[in-house]
C-alpha positions as CSV (number, residue, x, y, z in Angstrom):
1,M,3.6,-17.2,1.9
2,K,6.3,-14.9,0.4
3,I,4.9,-15.6,-3.0
4,I,1.3,-14.6,-2.1
5,I,2.6,-11.3,-0.5
6,N,4.5,-10.5,-3.8
7,I,1.4,-11.3,-5.9
8,L,-0.7,-9.1,-3.7
9,A,1.8,-6.2,-3.8
10,L,2.0,-6.6,-7.7
11,S,-1.7,-6.6,-8.0
12,L,-2.1,-3.4,-5.9
13,S,0.6,-1.7,-7.9
14,I,-1.1,-2.6,-11.2
15,Y,-4.4,-1.3,-9.8
16,S,-2.8,2.0,-8.8
17,L,-1.2,2.5,-12.2
18,S,-4.4,1.8,-14.2
19,A,-6.8,3.8,-11.9
20,Q,-7.3,7.5,-12.3
21,N,-7.5,9.2,-8.8
22,F,-8.6,12.7,-8.2
23,K,-9.3,14.8,-5.1
24,T,-11.4,18.0,-5.1
25,D,-11.9,20.6,-2.4
26,Y,-14.8,22.8,-3.5
27,T,-18.2,22.3,-5.0
28,K,-21.1,24.3,-6.4
29,S,-24.4,23.6,-8.0
30,Y,-24.8,24.3,-11.7
31,I,-27.0,27.4,-11.0
32,S,-24.8,28.9,-8.3
33,K,-22.0,31.4,-8.6
34,N,-20.3,30.7,-5.3
35,C,-18.2,27.7,-4.2
36,G,-18.3,26.0,-0.8
37,E,-15.5,24.0,0.8
38,E,-16.4,20.3,0.3
39,K,-13.8,17.6,-0.2
40,F,-14.4,14.5,-2.4
41,A,-12.2,11.7,-3.9
42,F,-12.9,10.2,-7.3
43,T,-11.4,7.0,-8.7
44,F,-12.0,5.9,-12.3
45,Y,-11.2,2.2,-12.6
46,N,-12.3,-0.7,-14.8
47,N,-15.4,1.1,-16.1
48,T,-16.5,2.1,-12.7
49,L,-16.3,5.4,-10.9
50,F,-16.2,5.6,-7.1
51,R,-17.0,9.0,-5.7
52,T,-16.2,9.4,-1.9
53,D,-17.4,12.3,0.4
54,S,-14.4,12.9,2.6
55,Y,-16.4,14.5,5.5
56,Y,-19.0,11.6,5.8
57,N,-16.7,8.9,4.4
58,T,-19.6,7.7,2.3
59,S,-19.1,6.4,-1.2
60,I,-21.1,5.6,-4.4
61,K,-20.2,3.3,-7.2
62,V,-21.3,4.2,-10.7
63,P,-20.8,2.5,-14.0
64,S,-18.7,4.9,-16.1
65,K,-16.5,4.6,-19.1
66,R,-14.7,7.4,-21.1
67,Q,-16.6,7.8,-24.3
68,L,-15.5,11.2,-25.7
69,T,-12.5,13.6,-25.4
70,D,-12.3,17.1,-26.8
71,F,-11.5,20.7,-26.1
72,D,-14.1,23.2,-24.9
73,N,-14.4,26.8,-26.3
74,S,-12.0,28.1,-23.7
75,G,-9.3,25.6,-24.8
76,F,-9.6,23.3,-21.8
77,Y,-9.3,19.6,-22.5
78,Y,-12.1,17.3,-21.2
79,E,-13.1,13.7,-21.0
80,M,-16.8,12.5,-20.9
81,W,-17.4,9.5,-18.8
82,L,-20.9,8.1,-19.3
83,P,-22.9,5.0,-18.2
84,T,-24.4,4.2,-21.6
85,F,-22.0,1.2,-22.2
86,Y,-23.7,-0.5,-19.2
87,L,-27.1,-0.3,-20.9
88,E,-25.7,-1.8,-24.1
89,L,-24.0,-4.6,-22.3
90,Y,-26.7,-5.5,-19.7
91,G,-30.0,-4.2,-21.0
92,I,-32.5,-1.8,-19.5
93,N,-33.6,-3.8,-16.5
94,E,-30.0,-4.1,-15.1
95,Y,-29.3,-0.4,-16.2
96,N,-32.2,0.8,-14.1
97,K,-30.7,-0.8,-11.0
98,V,-27.5,1.3,-11.0
99,P,-26.9,4.9,-10.4
100,Q,-26.8,6.7,-13.7
101,F,-24.5,9.8,-13.8
102,N,-22.6,11.5,-16.5
103,Y,-19.2,13.1,-15.7
104,K,-17.2,15.7,-17.5
105,V,-13.6,15.7,-16.3
106,C,-12.0,19.0,-17.3
107,F,-8.2,19.7,-17.3
108,D,-6.2,22.9,-18.1
109,K,-4.7,21.0,-21.0
110,K,-4.4,17.5,-22.3
111,G,-2.3,15.6,-19.8
112,G,-2.5,18.6,-17.5
113,D,-4.0,19.5,-14.1
114,L,-7.6,18.7,-13.1
115,L,-9.8,21.8,-13.0
116,Y,-13.1,20.2,-12.2
117,I,-15.4,17.2,-12.5
118,F,-19.0,18.0,-13.4
119,E,-21.6,15.4,-12.4
120,S,-25.1,15.4,-13.9
121,A,-27.9,12.8,-13.8
122,A,-27.8,10.8,-17.1
123,N,-31.3,11.8,-18.1
124,S,-31.4,15.4,-16.8
125,G,-29.4,17.2,-19.4
126,I,-26.6,19.6,-18.9
127,D,-28.5,22.5,-17.1
128,S,-28.4,20.9,-13.8
129,G,-25.7,19.0,-11.8
130,K,-22.8,19.7,-9.5
131,F,-19.2,20.9,-10.0
132,Y,-16.4,19.4,-7.9
133,F,-13.4,21.8,-8.1
134,T,-9.8,21.6,-7.4
135,L,-8.1,24.8,-6.0
136,K,-6.9,25.7,-9.5
137,G,-10.4,25.2,-10.9
138,R,-12.0,27.2,-8.1
139,N,-9.6,30.1,-8.7
140,I,-10.8,30.2,-12.4
141,F,-14.5,29.4,-12.2
142,C,-15.8,30.7,-8.7
143,T,-16.7,34.2,-8.0
144,D,-16.6,34.2,-4.2
């Protein structure tokens, strides 16, 4: 019994070390200038993103894999998490059965603090979607 408990504890610690966990406190749509208070939790683990609405305690599971990293024109570091790998692995029929979102995860610097996560439908382009801000990101990007 003690061995099983130790294996379980080791598995949980390995999971928490390899998962990226983020909490956001504010949101706004792409076209809005103002942010509203709305809390979400994001976990990127094993080519899957879990987005949890803290108010309703509802969650979605989205295939997502880091495909690109770079710096934007303001000098902020970002990672692009995309579902396209799922299409390549499983084909169009399986791909059409899962939620398809692109995520831009933006930090103040490489290895720095999270500013926001931008979510857009995989087939909608970048001119629509939703921003999920941390307090630091809200102070930079929101006008209210």
